[in-house]
N, C-alpha and C positions, 0 to 999 in steps of 0.2 A: 805027640806034642803034649807036654804036661800042662795041666791047668794051673792058672795063676789067679790067686785070690788077692785083690786090693784091699788092704786094711787101713782104716783111717786111724792115724796116730795122734794122740794128744799128750804132748811132751814126750817123754822117753818110753812110755808104757803104752800098751795096746788098750783100746777103749774097754770100759767096764760096762757091758750091756746090763749088768746087774742093776746099775744106778739109773733109774728112769729118768731123774732129773737131768743128768748129764746127757743122756740120749736125746732128750727133748731139746736141750740147748744146741746140740750138734745139728739136729734136723732143722731147727729154726735158722741157724746160721747158714746152712746150705740153701734154704729157700731164699733168703735175703740176698745172698750172692747170685743165685740164678736171676732173680728179679732185677737187681740194680747194677750188675756189672757193666752194663753198656754206658752208664751215665758218665763215669770218668773218661771212657774211651771217646764218647761223643763230645765231651767237654774239650778234650785235648784237640780232637780233629776240628772243633769249632774255632779254637784259638789259631790253629795252623791255617784254616780256611780264611779267617778274618784278615790274618797278616798277609796272605797271598793276594787277597782282594785289594788291601790297602796298598801293597807294593805295585800292583797292576795299575792302580789309579794314579799312583805317583808317577809311574813311567809314562802313563797317557798324558799327564800334565806337562812333563818334561818335553816329550815329543811335540806337544802342541806349541810350546813356547819357542821351541827350536824352529818352527816355521816363520817366526817373526824376523823380519830383516834386522840384521845387526846382532842376533843372538848366536853364540858360538854353537857350531853344529855337533860337537862331541863333548863329553865330560873331561875336563881338564884334571889331571891327577899328578902327583908326584911320582917319581923324580922328573923334573922338567928337562926336556931335550930342545936345544935350538939347532934348527936346520937352516943353513943359509938359504935366502929366497932370492932367485935371479942370478943372472950371470955377471953382473956388474956389482962394484963396491956399494952403490946405492940401493942394491937389491933388485935392479931391473924393474922398478916400479912404474906401472903405466900411469898415464896422465890422468887428471881430474875428470870425473864423469865416466869412469870405467864401468862396463857392464858384463853381467854374466850372460854368456851365449851358449846355446846348445851346440855341441861339436858334432852331432849326428850319430854318435856312437854310444850314447847313454852317459856321456859326462859333459863337462862344461869347460869353456875357456873364459878368461877374463880379458876382455877386449877393451881397448881404449886408444886414444891418440897419444902418440909418444914421438920422441926423437932419438935417433940412434946415438947421436952426438950433440953436444950443446950447440944450439943455433943452426942445426942441420935441417934439411927438409922434414916436414911433418909427414908421419905415417900413421897407419893404424896397425897395431900389433895385437897379437893373442898370446897369452901366457897360460901356462898350467897353473891353476890356483893354489895347487899343492906345494909347489916348490919354485914357482916363478920362472921356470924354463920357457923361453920364447918358442912358440910352435910355428907361427908365421908372421909375416909383416908385409903390407902392400902400401905403396906410396900414394900420397894425396896431391903431389904436385904444388904443395903449399909452402912457400918460404916462411922461415921462423918469424920474420917481422923483428922489428926493434923492441926488446923488452921494456925500454924506457917509456914507450908509448902504449903499452898494453897488448897483450895477446890473450884472446879468449878462446879457450879450448874445452871441448866436451863431446861425449858420445851419449846417446840416448837409445833405448830399445824401441824397435818398430812395434813390437808387441810383447806379450808375456805368455809363455816363455820365449825368449828372444832367440831368433834365428838370423836376424839382421839388425844392423845398428845404423843410425844416422849420425854422422860426426861433422863438427864444424871447427875450423880454425879461422878466427876472426881476428883481424889487426887493424890498428889505427896508425898511419904514416905520421911522421912529424908534421906534415903540412895539414892533418886533420881528416885526411882522406880514409874512409872506412871501406875495408875490403874483407871478404869472407869466402873461404872455400867450404861448400857444403858437399857431402858425399854420402851415398849409401853403399854399405859394406855388407855383402852377404857372407855369413859364417861358413856354411857348409862348402861353398865353392871358393871361399877365400879370396874374393875378387870385388872390385869397385864396380857396382853395376849403375850407378848414376852419380854425376858430378856436375856442380854448378859454381860459378865464380859470381859472387854478388858484390857489386861496387856501388858506392854512393848511398848505401842503405845501412842501417844497423840491423843485424840479423842474429838469430839464434834458433836452435832446434828444440822442439818439445817432444814428448812421448807420442807414440803413434805415427811418427813420420810427419807431423805438422812443422812447417817452416814459419817462424814469426818474423816479420819484417817491420821496419819503422823508416818512414820518410817524412820529410818536412816541406811544406810549401807555405812561405810567409808565417802567419800566426796559427797555422794548423799542423798538427802532428798526427800523421795517419799511421795506426798500427793494423796489420792485417796478418791473417793466418792462410797458408796455402798448403795444399797437399804436396808433399815432397815429390811424389812420382808423377802425378797428372798435372800439377800446376794449377789445379782447380782452386778457386778461392773458398775458404771455409767461413770467414767472416771479416768484417772491416769495421774498426772503430776510430772516430776522429776525436782527438783531444786538443783542447787549447795550448798552444805552444807558450812557453813562459815569455811574458811581454818584455821583461828586463833582459832576457837572453836574446830575444828576437832583435832588440835594438843594437846589439853589439856583434851580431854574426850574420852571415849571409842568410838569405831567405830559405835556401834549401840545404843548409848546413846542419847535419844531425850528429857531428862529432861528439857533442857534449851529452847526447842522450845515451843512456844504457838500459838495455832490456835483458831480461832473463826469465827463467821459469823457477817458481818457488812451490814448495809442497809436493810430497810424494805419497803413494799409497800407504796408510789407508786415508789419507787427508786429500781434500780437494786440491788440484793444482791451480796455480795462478800465473798469469803472465805479470811480470814485474816491469814497470816503466819508471825510470828515474830520470827526470829532466835536469834537476840540479839539487843541491843540498836541502832545498826547502820544499821540494814537490817530488812525491812518489805516488804512482797509481798502480793498483792492482786491478787487473782484468781477469774475468772467468775464462779460462782456457777453452771451455766447451763452447762459448757463444760470443765472447769478446765483450760482454757488458762490464761497465765499471763497477767493481765491488767495493773499492775503498780508495781514498785519496788522503794524503797528508804529508807532513814533513819527513816522518820516519815510520812508515808503515812496515809491519812484519806479519808473518804468518806463524801462529803458535797453536799446535794441536788442531789444525784445521780451521782456526778462527783468526779474522783479520783484526789487528790491533794497531793502534797508533801510539807510540812511546812518546810522552810528552815530559821533557825533563828528566831528572834523575830519579823520581819516585812516583810518577803518575802515569797511568795508561788509560787509554780512551778505548772502550769496547765498540767496534765498529759494527757488530752484528752481521747477521748472514747476508744482509743487502747493502752493507756498507754505510748505512745512514745512522747508525748508533751513535750516541753522544754521551753515554754513561761513563763517568771517570771514576777510576778506582785507585787506591794507593797501592804503589808496588811497580815492579818491572817484570816482564816475562822471564821465567825460568827457562834455561836451555834444556830441552828434553831430547836426549839422544835416540835411544832405542824407545819405540812407542808402539804398542799394539792397538792403539785406539780405544782403550777402555774408557768408559765415562766420557764420551765425545764433547758433551756440554761443558766440561770442567776446564777452567784455565788456571794455571799454576803461576803464582807471583812471588816474588821476594821483596818483602816491605822493610824499609828501614824504620826502626823503633827506638833508636839511641843505644841499644845493646850492641854487644861485639859481634853478633851473628845476624840479628834481625829475625823476622818472622817468614816462616814458609806458609802461604795461604793459598786457598782454593776459592774462586769465585765463579758464579754462573756467567757464562760468556754472553748471554743476552741482557740480563738485568743487572749484573754487577753484584748480586747479593753474595755476601761472604758466606761460604759453606762451612769453612773451618779454618783454623789457624794453629800453627805449632812453633814454639820457640826453639832456639838453640839447635837447629838441625843443618842448616845450609848457609854457607857464606854467600856473599854478593856474587861472585863469579863461579858458583858452583853449578854443576849440572846434575841432572837425575835420569833414571830409567824407569819407564812405566810398562808394567807387564802384568796381565790378569787382574786389573783393578787395584794394584799395589804400586806405589811410589818407592823406589829404592834410591838411596844416596849415601854420601858420606860427607864428614867434616874432617878436620885435621886429625882428630883422635877417636872417631866413632864412625860406625855404620849403622844404618837404620832402614826400617821399612815402615810406611804409614798407608793405611787404607785410603785409596783415592776418593772414595765417596763420602766417608764419614770423617776422615781425619784422625780416626783412632790409631795409635802407635801399635803396630803389630810386634815390633821388638826394636830394641836398641842395644847395641853390644859395643863395648870398649875395643878400640883397635890401635895398632902401632901408628906412629906419625907418618902421614902420607908424604911421600916424596915426589909424586908426579900427579898433576891434575889431568883431567879428560874432558874435553868439549863434548863427548858423545855419551856422557854418564858413565857410571862404573860398568865394566864388562860383566856379562853374565852368560853362563852356559846352560841354562835351564835348571841346574842343581845349585850352583853357588854364584855369589857375587865376588868378583876378583879385585884385588887392590894391591898396589905396590907400596910397601911400607918400608921403615927402617927398622932393622933388628936392634932391640935395645941393649943387647949384650955386644954384639960385633960393630955395630954401626952400618952394616952392609944392607943393600936393598934385598927385600924378599917379596915374593909373590904370595899374598895370603887369600884363602879361600873361605868365605862365610856363607853357611847354608842359607838358601833363600827362605826356607820354611820357618827357622827360628833364630837365625843369626849366630848360631854355633860356628866357632872357628875349627874348620875341619883339618887345615894344614897350612904351613908356611914353608916356602922352599926358596933357597937362595936364587936370586936371578942370574942367568947366564952372564958370563963376562961380556962386557960392551953393551949391555942391554939395560936401559933405564926407565922405560915406558912401554905399554901395551895397549893394543886396541883390537877389536874384533872387526874384520873385513871380510865380506862374503862367507860368513859361517866359519872362518878360521881365525884363530888367536895369533896375532903378529907381535913381535918384539921390535922395538926401535932403539937406536943408539948410534953405535959405529956403523951399523948396516942394518939391513932388514932380515929378520929371521922368522921362521914358523916355530911356535912353541907348542909342544905337545908331550 
């Protein structure tokens, strides 16, 4: 094998070893290269590593947000496809109070009370949440009742994650007689394991299998909670029956009384008892104690509030005895992860076109911050990770819930559909139905949660004019119900 000599070349000519200064320069260059060559390599690796760390953190945030009820479970990206949901033109939508139930095979069903046909017997049905296909249906033996006199329908999970649900069909006959069918439906066995007909009482079902019942005797309205399976009483609370109502009705008539359950995780649940337009009482679901009472009592971000007039709210406090009045009415909060739980969001009229979005301490009423020109009177917001997200007719925005600092404001197309649940989010973007300025057609636009950048805008599928997130899925509504992905 021939020997090979490596010769350092400077330009086109071989090095001139006779020039000691040139040789010294070359030697110094070699020493510098040997000493410092790792620096740019390490710098490049550092940039790549930092970007990877940042991406990992952002993915972790997105996954954490998607654990919140109401957040879409996947990233919505164009192009949009619309898949019909359910077997009927209506989309096979299950009734109010539907519940995600473990199917025993690693998936879930969406279970709720429904009717196969209008005014037919009520059943509990389970559908595939991905496409609305009905998986099974069991009858409750409950007639539809006369819609003119009210039909209360709902299902609640027995536990989380749910494997069984408690469902109730409550009707009021034309003569005022209250009747309810209450049943426990087991998901894995697809069967009714408990059924009770309740007459002469107002009734509702709460989480954990509690039954809430209301009866009246003279001037006393008794509200009690019982275990749905054992029948054992959990608590009993006596309320004064409305005196004016007592004079006009039979002593045991509870037809005018309405009861229900307010508040869901992560907020404390309440039993809601409404005797007439001037009197509503909130009871703690855990022990039945009276939390608040007033003409128009609502639950907002876990706090009991009484709305007084068009622009005043009374803060009732944790024990219901609060009397602090503040200007403004509670803002509807759709998706809420419970960030800054002591903060109440209000909309205050100030003579401007939009009014003020303000935050107050729920105990003292101290104004924490105010921001103008963000929210209309009927607007709703989304609260995630300490940030309030919302939109107006031509803008989307994000505000720090604790400080009121505007994170970002971004111009947007004209909104064409409102949402009582706040703007839908998928953990990456805020979604909004807008009108395309050129074509005039509806588009679904995505604005990045981090900075408000408009990521994309896609034409809405034919026949779809609004969207909402249900059980982690983005649904479109219009001529029917579709899944958008």
